[in-house]
C-alpha positions in Angstrom: 2.9 -23.7 3.3 5.6 -22.3 1.0 7.7 -19.6 2.4 9.9 -17.3 0.3 13.4 -17.6 1.8 15.3 -15.6 -0.9 16.0 -12.1 0.6 15.9 -10.4 -2.9 12.5 -11.9 -3.7 11.2 -10.7 -0.4 12.6 -7.2 -0.8 11.2 -6.9 -4.4 7.7 -7.6 -3.0 8.1 -5.2 -0.1 9.5 -2.4 -2.3 6.6 -3.0 -4.8 4.1 -2.6 -2.0 5.8 0.5 -0.5 6.2 2.1 -3.9 2.4 1.7 -4.5 1.7 3.1 -1.0 4.0 6.1 -1.5 2.5 6.9 -4.9 -1.1 6.4 -3.6 -1.4 3.8 -6.3 -3.8 1.3 -4.8 -3.4 -1.2 -7.6 0.3 -1.1 -7.2 0.0 -1.7 -3.4 -2.4 -4.6 -4.0 -0.4 -6.5 -6.6 2.2 -8.1 -4.3 -0.4 -9.2 -1.7 -1.8 -12.7 -1.2 -5.6 -13.1 -1.5 -5.8 -14.0 2.2 -3.4 -11.3 3.4 -3.6 -10.4 7.1 -3.0 -6.9 8.2 -2.6 -5.7 11.8 -1.6 -2.3 13.2 -0.2 -1.7 16.8 0.3 1.7 18.3 2.0 2.0 21.7 1.6 -1.8 22.2 -2.1 -1.8 21.6 -3.8 -3.4 18.5 -5.6 -0.6 16.7 -6.7 -2.3 13.5 -6.9 -5.8 12.0 -8.3 -7.2 8.8 -8.0 -10.3 6.7 -8.4 -10.8 3.0 -7.5 -8.7 -0.1 -11.0 -7.2 -0.5 -11.1 -5.8 3.1 -7.5 -4.5 2.6 -8.5 -2.9 -0.7 -11.5 -1.2 0.9 -9.4 0.2 3.8 -6.6 1.3 1.4 -9.2 3.2 -0.7 -10.6 4.9 2.4 -7.2 5.8 3.7 -6.4 7.8 0.5 -8.7 10.6 1.9 -6.7 10.9 5.1 -3.4 12.3 3.7 -2.6 14.7 0.9 1.0 13.3 0.8 2.6 10.3 2.5 5.8 8.4 2.4 7.3 5.3 4.1 11.1 5.1 3.9 13.0 1.9 4.6 15.7 2.5 7.2 16.8 -1.1 7.6 15.8 -4.6 6.6 16.3 -7.8 8.7 15.5 -11.2 7.1 14.5 -13.9 9.5 13.6 -17.5 8.7 9.9 -16.9 8.2 9.5 -13.1 8.1 11.3 -9.9 7.2 11.4 -6.9 9.7 11.6 -3.5 8.1 12.4 -0.4 10.1 10.3 2.5 8.6 10.3 6.2 8.8 6.8 7.5 8.1 5.9 11.0 6.9 2.6 12.4 5.9 0.5 15.6 5.6 -3.0 15.3 7.0 -5.8 16.0 4.5 -8.4 16.2 7.3 -8.8 16.9 11.0 -8.4 13.7 13.1 -10.1 13.0 16.4 -6.7 12.7 18.1 -6.0 16.4 17.5 -4.0 16.2 14.3 -5.3 19.0 12.0 -5.6 19.3 8.3 -2.3 20.4 6.8 -0.3 19.2 9.8 2.9 17.2 9.2 3.1 13.8 10.8 6.4 12.0 11.4 6.7 8.6 13.0 9.2 5.8 13.4 8.1 2.2 13.3 8.6 -1.3 12.2 6.7 -3.4 9.7 6.9 -7.2 9.8 6.2 -9.0 6.5 5.4 -12.7 6.1 5.3 -14.5 2.7 3.5 -17.4 1.1 3.0 -18.5 -2.5 5.4 -15.8 -3.8 3.2 -13.0 -2.3 3.0 -11.0 0.9 0.8 -13.0 3.3 0.8 -10.7 6.3 1.8 -7.2 7.3 2.1 -6.1 10.9 2.8 -2.5 11.6 4.2 -1.2 14.9 4.5 2.5 15.9 
């Protein structure tokens, strides 16, 4: 498997993905992703979501648009390792609906977390989010 080792190439892909996310531009989010992208989300050490493939990722990304009226991920720091890049993230959003966990429509959400990106064939091959 081919890994992207050049930090600037990795950062360009990550920033492209996050720009699409922040602008709620699904096509922009999807462009830097590999066809077989793996996504996992962990909250408080527990896996809360997992999917594999660009089509399932696209479906989930479209559904998630209804969850927030505004959202933004801001990069706090980037650490390039041999086979992955760790990005510390500040997350901010406004809920567009009431959630089962008690978050109400219009409520502001702020989280700190980390996203780990892996790369293959000049694309993002996996994203693992931790909050």
